C-alpha positions in Angstrom: 86.1 193.3 93.2 85.8 192.5 96.9 82.5 190.8 97.6 80.9 191.9 100.8 79.4 189.2 102.9 76.0 190.2 104.3 75.6 190.0 108.1 72.9 190.2 110.7 74.3 193.1 112.6 71.4 195.5 111.9 68.8 192.8 112.2 70.0 191.8 115.7 70.1 195.4 116.8 66.5 196.0 115.6 65.3 192.8 117.2 66.1 194.2 120.6 63.1 196.5 120.2 60.9 194.7 117.7 59.4 191.3 117.5 60.4 190.6 113.9 62.3 192.2 111.1 60.9 192.1 107.5 63.4 192.9 104.8 62.1 194.0 101.4 64.0 194.4 98.1 62.9 194.8 94.5 63.9 193.2 91.2 62.9 194.2 87.7 62.7 197.9 88.3 64.9 198.7 85.3 63.5 196.1 82.9 61.8 197.0 79.7 59.3 194.1 79.9 57.6 192.0 82.6 56.5 192.8 86.1 58.4 194.3 88.9 58.7 192.1 92.0 59.4 192.8 95.6 60.7 190.1 97.9 59.9 190.1 101.6 61.9 188.0 104.1 61.1 187.6 107.8 63.7 187.2 110.5 62.9 186.7 114.2 65.2 186.4 117.2 65.6 182.6 116.7 66.4 183.1 113.1 69.0 185.7 113.8 71.0 183.1 115.7 71.1 180.7 112.8 74.0 180.5 110.4 73.6 182.6 107.3 73.1 180.3 104.3 76.2 179.5 102.2 76.5 181.8 99.2 73.9 184.3 100.2 74.5 187.6 98.6 72.6 190.4 96.9 71.1 188.6 93.9 73.2 190.6 91.5 76.3 189.1 93.0 75.2 185.5 92.9 76.1 183.6 89.7 73.0 182.7 87.7 73.7 178.9 87.9 73.8 179.2 91.7 70.8 181.4 92.3 68.1 178.7 92.6 70.1 176.8 95.2 70.9 180.0 97.2 67.2 181.0 97.0 66.1 177.6 98.3 68.5 177.8 101.2 67.4 181.4 101.9 63.7 180.4 101.9 64.4 177.6 104.4 66.5 179.9 106.6 64.1 182.8 107.1 60.9 182.5 109.2 58.7 183.3 106.2 59.0 184.9 102.8 56.8 186.2 100.0 57.0 187.9 96.6 54.6 190.6 95.5 54.1 191.7 91.9 53.0 194.7 89.9 52.4 194.1 86.2 53.7 196.1 83.3 50.1 197.4 82.8 50.1 198.7 86.4 53.6 200.2 85.9 52.2 202.1 82.9 49.1 203.2 84.8 50.6 204.4 88.1 54.4 204.8 87.5 57.3 202.7 88.6 57.6 204.0 92.2 53.9 203.5 93.0 54.1 200.1 91.4 57.0 199.2 93.6 54.9 200.2 96.6 52.0 198.1 95.4 54.2 195.1 94.9 55.6 195.5 98.4 52.1 195.8 99.9 51.1 192.6 98.1 54.2 190.8 99.5 53.3 191.9 103.0 49.7 190.8 102.5 50.9 187.4 101.5 53.0 187.2 104.7 49.9 188.3 106.7 48.0 185.4 105.1 50.6 183.1 106.5 50.4 184.4 110.1 52.9 187.2 110.0 51.8 190.5 111.5 53.6 193.3 109.6 52.6 195.9 112.2 54.7 194.0 114.8 57.7 194.4 112.6 60.3 196.9 111.6 60.7 196.8 107.8 64.1 197.2 106.3 63.7 198.5 102.8 66.6 198.5 100.4 67.3 201.9 99.0 66.9 205.5 100.2 63.2 206.0 99.5 60.2 204.6 101.4 58.0 203.6 98.5 55.9 201.4 100.8 54.5 204.1 102.9 54.2 206.4 99.9 51.9 203.8 98.3 49.5 204.1 101.2 50.6 201.4 103.6 49.4 202.4 107.1 50.7 201.3 110.5 54.1 200.1 109.3 57.5 201.1 110.5 59.7 201.3 107.5 63.4 202.1 107.5 65.1 202.6 104.1 68.7 201.4 104.2 71.1 202.1 101.3 72.8 198.9 100.2 70.7 196.7 102.5 70.7 193.9 99.9 74.5 194.0 100.1 75.0 194.4 103.9 71.9 192.8 105.6 71.4 189.1 105.3 67.6 189.4 105.5 67.6 191.8 102.6 69.9 189.6 100.5 67.5 186.7 101.1 64.6 188.9 99.9 66.6 189.9 96.9 67.6 186.4 95.7 64.1 184.9 96.4 62.5 187.6 94.3 65.1 187.4 91.6 64.7 183.7 91.1 60.9 184.0 91.1 60.9 186.8 88.5 63.5 185.0 86.3 61.3 181.9 86.3 58.3 184.0 85.2 60.2 185.7 82.4 61.3 182.3 81.2 57.6 181.2 81.1 56.8 184.4 79.1 59.6 183.6 76.7 57.7 180.4 75.7 54.7 182.7 74.9 56.8 185.2 72.9 60.2 183.7 72.1 61.2 186.5 69.7 62.2 188.7 72.6 64.6 186.1 74.1 63.3 186.7 77.7 64.7 183.4 78.8 68.1 185.0 78.4 67.7 188.7 79.0 64.8 188.5 81.5 63.2 191.6 80.0 66.2 193.9 80.5 67.7 196.2 77.9 70.1 193.8 76.2 71.1 194.5 72.6 69.1 191.5 71.4 66.0 192.6 73.3 66.2 196.1 71.9 66.7 194.8 68.4 63.6 192.5 68.8 61.6 195.5 69.8 62.7 197.4 66.7 61.8 194.4 64.6 58.5 193.2 66.2 57.3 196.2 68.2 56.3 196.0 71.8 54.2 193.2 73.3 51.5 193.3 75.9 54.2 192.5 78.5 56.3 195.6 77.7 56.1 198.8 79.6 54.4 200.8 76.9 54.7 204.2 78.6 58.5 204.0 78.5 60.6 205.1 75.5 62.3 201.7 75.5 63.5 200.7 72.0 66.8 202.6 72.2 67.3 202.6 76.0 70.8 201.3 76.8 69.8 200.8 80.4 67.3 202.2 82.9 67.9 203.1 86.6 
């Protein structure tokens, strides 16, 4: 498989008309347990001239043993970054798409608390659906971009930063409930996770509204 190296082509074009670019990408959407997370990474004109960090890719393409280092380099490279969360309870209450929007809004609020003004930005959102505006965010310019996490360096940064943060949280939850082996499967529909659900039932961290015990994969 040919690995595509992300570039800054889109970001540089957008920065001709906007003060900053904020890229957003989610992780955990298809998991059976744990929260969904949305990473947000900020690129300004100065940042767009810096060298893309070594090894930066969509988080799914970065080997697990390299992710923490890549995420650290990505965090230092971007102007600012944040991760927003929506819990499994919130996913059950409002559905996965609204939960994604809620997590993104929380990530943007975190950026705002650190001096970033999202209304001054153009937001690159990985995918083909603007779940941020659909969740009620006002005054934002959001551009969904299919495969942004593969092609756009800022979105790849958001992806790997969020992935490392969520994996760390799932490892902490593993210590609370080791039977589900979340340190290894991170809440996804692995055979061992599905078998643990059949044996022990679901926990408070599972997405109870989903028919999950036999799900081979989701999304």
